[in-house]
Every structure is written in C-alpha cells, then in structure tokens.
C-alpha positions as CSV (number, residue, x, y, z in Angstrom):
1,M,160.3,342.9,35.1
2,K,161.2,339.3,35.7
3,Q,159.1,339.6,38.7
4,K,156.0,340.9,36.9
5,R,156.4,338.2,34.5
6,R,156.3,335.7,37.3
7,L,153.5,337.4,38.9
8,R,151.4,337.2,35.5
9,A,152.3,333.5,35.2
10,W,151.0,332.7,38.9
11,A,147.9,334.5,38.1
12,K,146.9,333.0,34.7
13,P,146.0,329.6,36.5
14,G,144.1,331.4,39.0
15,I,142.1,333.2,36.3
16,L,141.6,329.9,34.5
17,V,140.4,328.4,37.8
18,R,137.9,331.3,38.3
19,R,136.8,330.8,34.9
20,Q,136.3,327.1,35.3
21,I,134.4,327.7,38.4
22,R,132.1,330.3,36.7
23,T,131.4,327.9,33.9
24,F,130.8,324.9,36.3
25,G,128.3,327.2,38.4
26,E,126.5,328.5,35.1
27,A,126.4,324.8,33.9
28,Q,124.9,323.9,37.6
29,A,122.6,326.6,37.5
30,E,121.1,325.5,34.0
31,V,120.8,321.9,35.2
32,S,119.0,323.2,38.5
33,F,116.7,325.6,36.3
34,A,116.1,322.4,33.9
35,G,115.2,320.3,37.0
36,T,113.0,322.8,38.5
37,R,111.0,323.2,35.3
38,Q,110.6,319.4,35.3
39,T,109.4,319.4,38.7
40,I,106.9,322.4,38.1
41,H,105.4,320.6,35.1
42,R,105.3,317.3,37.3
43,L,103.5,318.9,40.1
44,R,101.0,320.6,37.5
45,R,100.3,317.3,36.2
46,E,99.9,315.7,39.7
47,L,97.7,318.6,40.6
48,A,95.5,318.3,37.7
49,Q,95.0,314.5,38.1
50,A,94.2,315.0,41.8
51,A,91.5,317.7,40.7
52,R,90.1,315.2,38.2
53,Q,90.2,312.5,41.2
54,I,88.2,315.1,43.5
55,E,85.4,315.7,40.9
56,E,85.1,312.0,40.3
57,L,84.7,311.5,44.1
58,K,82.2,314.2,44.3
59,A,80.3,312.9,41.4
60,S,80.3,309.4,42.7
61,A,79.3,310.8,46.3
62,E,76.1,312.2,44.7
63,R,75.1,309.0,42.6
64,D,73.1,305.9,43.7
65,F,75.4,303.0,43.0
66,L,72.5,300.5,42.9
67,L,70.5,302.5,40.4
68,D,72.8,304.7,38.7
69,I,70.6,308.0,39.3
70,F,71.3,310.7,41.8
71,N,71.0,310.0,45.3
72,R,69.4,312.3,47.8
73,R,72.5,314.6,48.2
74,G,73.0,314.9,44.4
75,F,69.1,315.5,43.9
76,V,68.8,318.2,46.6
77,R,72.0,319.8,45.0
78,E,70.2,319.9,41.8
79,L,66.8,321.2,43.3
80,D,68.9,323.9,44.9
81,R,70.4,324.9,41.7
82,S,66.9,324.9,40.1
83,V,65.1,326.9,42.8
84,A,68.2,329.7,42.4
85,Y,67.4,329.7,38.7
86,I,63.5,330.0,39.1
87,K,64.0,332.9,41.6
88,R,66.4,334.6,39.0
89,Y,64.8,334.2,36.0
90,G,61.2,334.0,37.1
91,A,60.8,330.2,35.6
92,T,58.7,327.5,37.0
93,G,59.0,323.9,37.7
94,A,57.6,320.9,39.5
95,L,58.7,318.5,42.2
96,I,57.2,315.1,42.3
97,L,57.9,312.9,45.2
98,L,57.0,309.1,44.5
99,D,57.1,306.4,47.0
100,V,57.2,302.5,45.8
101,D,54.1,300.9,47.3
102,R,54.3,297.1,48.5
103,L,58.2,296.9,48.3
104,K,58.6,295.8,51.8
105,P,56.6,292.5,51.4
106,V,58.8,291.8,48.1
107,N,61.8,292.2,50.3
108,D,60.4,290.1,53.2
109,T,59.2,287.4,51.2
110,F,61.6,287.0,48.2
111,G,64.5,288.6,49.7
112,H,66.3,292.0,49.1
113,A,67.9,291.0,45.8
114,A,64.2,290.8,44.3
115,G,63.4,294.2,46.0
116,D,66.7,295.5,44.3
117,E,65.4,294.5,41.0
118,V,62.2,296.1,41.5
119,L,64.0,299.4,42.5
120,R,66.1,299.1,39.3
121,A,63.0,298.8,37.1
122,V,61.4,301.6,38.8
123,A,64.3,303.8,38.3
124,R,64.5,302.8,34.6
125,T,61.0,303.4,34.0
126,L,60.8,306.9,35.6
127,S,64.0,307.8,33.5
128,G,62.6,306.7,30.4
129,Q,59.4,308.9,31.2
130,V,61.1,312.3,31.4
131,R,62.9,314.6,29.1
132,S,66.5,314.8,29.5
133,S,66.5,318.1,31.0
134,D,64.7,316.8,33.9
135,V,66.1,315.1,37.0
136,V,65.5,311.9,38.7
137,G,66.9,310.7,42.0
138,R,66.5,308.3,44.7
139,L,66.0,310.0,48.3
140,G,66.4,307.0,50.2
141,G,64.7,303.7,50.4
142,D,61.7,303.4,48.2
143,E,61.2,307.1,47.8
144,F,62.2,308.9,44.5
145,G,62.1,312.5,43.3
146,I,61.6,313.9,39.8
147,L,62.3,317.6,39.0
148,L,60.3,318.8,36.1
149,W,61.0,322.0,34.0
150,N,58.2,324.4,32.6
151,L,55.1,322.6,33.8
152,S,51.7,324.0,35.0
153,A,50.1,322.6,38.2
154,L,47.8,320.6,35.8
155,D,50.3,319.3,33.6
156,A,52.4,318.2,36.5
157,A,49.5,316.4,38.2
158,A,48.9,314.6,34.9
159,K,52.6,313.7,34.7
160,A,52.3,312.2,38.1
161,L,49.5,310.1,37.1
162,T,51.3,308.8,34.2
163,L,54.2,308.0,36.5
164,E,52.0,306.1,38.8
165,H,50.3,304.1,36.0
166,A,53.7,303.1,34.6
167,I,55.0,301.8,37.7
168,D,51.6,300.0,38.3
169,A,52.0,298.3,34.9
170,L,55.4,296.7,35.9
171,S,55.3,293.0,37.0
172,F,58.0,290.4,38.3
173,E,58.5,286.9,38.5
174,F,59.7,285.7,41.8
175,E,60.0,282.0,42.8
176,A,57.1,281.0,40.0
177,Q,55.0,284.0,41.6
178,T,53.9,287.1,39.6
179,V,54.5,290.2,41.8
180,R,53.3,293.5,41.2
181,V,53.9,296.8,43.0
182,G,52.6,300.4,42.8
183,A,53.5,303.9,43.3
184,S,51.9,307.1,45.1
185,A,53.1,310.4,43.8
186,G,52.7,314.0,45.5
187,V,53.4,317.3,43.6
188,A,54.5,320.6,44.7
189,I,55.0,323.6,42.1
190,L,58.1,325.6,42.4
191,D,58.0,329.4,41.6
192,P,60.0,332.4,42.4
193,H,58.6,332.4,45.9
194,T,59.2,328.8,46.9
195,D,62.5,327.5,48.5
196,A,64.0,323.8,48.1
197,A,62.9,322.8,51.8
198,R,59.3,324.1,51.6
199,G,59.1,322.4,48.1
200,L,60.3,319.2,49.4
201,E,57.7,319.4,52.4
202,A,54.9,320.2,50.2
203,A,55.5,317.3,47.8
204,D,56.0,314.9,50.7
205,R,52.7,315.9,52.2
206,A,50.9,315.4,49.0
207,M,52.8,312.1,48.6
208,Y,51.2,310.8,51.7
209,I,47.6,312.0,50.9
210,R,47.9,310.2,47.7
211,K,49.2,307.1,49.4
212,R,46.1,307.0,51.6
213,E,43.8,307.6,48.7
214,R,45.3,304.9,46.7
215,R,45.0,302.6,49.7
216,H,41.4,303.2,50.3
217,A,40.0,303.9,46.9
218,S,40.2,302.0,43.6
219,I,40.3,305.0,41.1
220,P,41.3,307.9,43.6
221,K,41.3,311.3,42.9
222,F,44.9,312.7,42.6
223,A,46.2,314.7,45.4
224,N,48.2,317.8,44.3
225,E,49.5,320.4,46.6
226,C,51.4,323.5,45.5
227,A,54.2,324.7,47.6
228,A,53.3,327.4,50.0
229,S,54.5,330.9,49.1
C-alpha cells in the first residue's frame, strides 16, 4: 500500500509535466497559426500591390510619354480589340492614319523642342475633334492613328478632311517667326471582313496618296481607300 502511494506521488509530477508540455505545445500552435495568418494576409497585400504595379507598368508601356495618348503598341491593341468586336457583332468603324507635314524643317531649323511643341498641339487638336469612344494614338515620329466607330466611308472621309483643316489652322511662333504645319490623312473602313494589319496597310496607302495630292494641288480631292476584303 505504501509502495502504491509512493508510485502515485512520483506519477503526479509526471502528469503535471505532461500537461504543462501539452499546454505549452497548444500555445505554440496557436502562436504559430496566428503568425501564419498574418503572413498570409501580408503576402496577399503584397501580391495585390504587385498586380497593381504590373497593370500600371502595362498601361505606361502603351502610352506616349510626350503626348499622353496611346503609343503604337497601345493603339494596335485597341485596334485589334475593335476588329474583334466588329467581326463578332457586325459593327463598322473607320481607321484614319494622319501624317504631320513639314515637321522635319521645324526640327531642323528650330530644334526638337519646337517639334515637340508642334506634336503636342497636334495631339490636343486630334483628341478634341473626336468622341470619347474614339481612340487617338501616335504610331511613331509624326504619324498618328485615329480609330472611329460607326461611320460610313463618306462620313469617315469628311472627318479626315476636318482633321486636316484643324491641323492646317495651327500656327506657332519660333524665334519671332510664324510657323505652320499641315497634315495628310488616309482612311480605311473596318468591317467584318477586315483584319487589323490589312486595315493599317490600306489607311497607310491612302495617306501617302493624299500626301502626294496635297503636295501637288492647292485644293486636292481627298484620297479614300477602303480596306480590301
């Protein structure tokens, strides 16, 4: 009997130790779980922030920093989306390519800062002449693209002339000299049978036809070329 009591007395500290170890382990597990949750929340915040930064980088990669309009990459992406929509829903659109005339002499005579001022004025003018649903972009150098929705070939040609006249009306003062530039625009109609590459090629051809006409005639007829089906 005395031996059993001694055994119980020795066993009680062991039981207490095991209980303390179990309690300590549970506390550690709770701390570990809470730390894991905090880590998960932190990683989610960091992931969301990284996703936002990626989207911002994508957007900035598609913008022209000088003019704050789409660059070629951004404009072509919008054109691809528009062509896909036109093919799916049977809509129509018009693509205008516009080349600024006499910009090189401005750069050569007055410097590239003067040329940049001209380009900014052209971008503002084009953006002010179109609807919010339309798209304006700089395709490179002195060439701009304008994507217009739901216009007939006749209306698109008339719009291109309006844009030309708006650019022709601009004037600039550089080194006490009044300087004017101009613009030549070509049109391609976008329909369900057109793809983006062929639309760009058609508008580009029409633009160069128009450029030759403006160079050799005082009141030239507008060159309009529809995209080949």
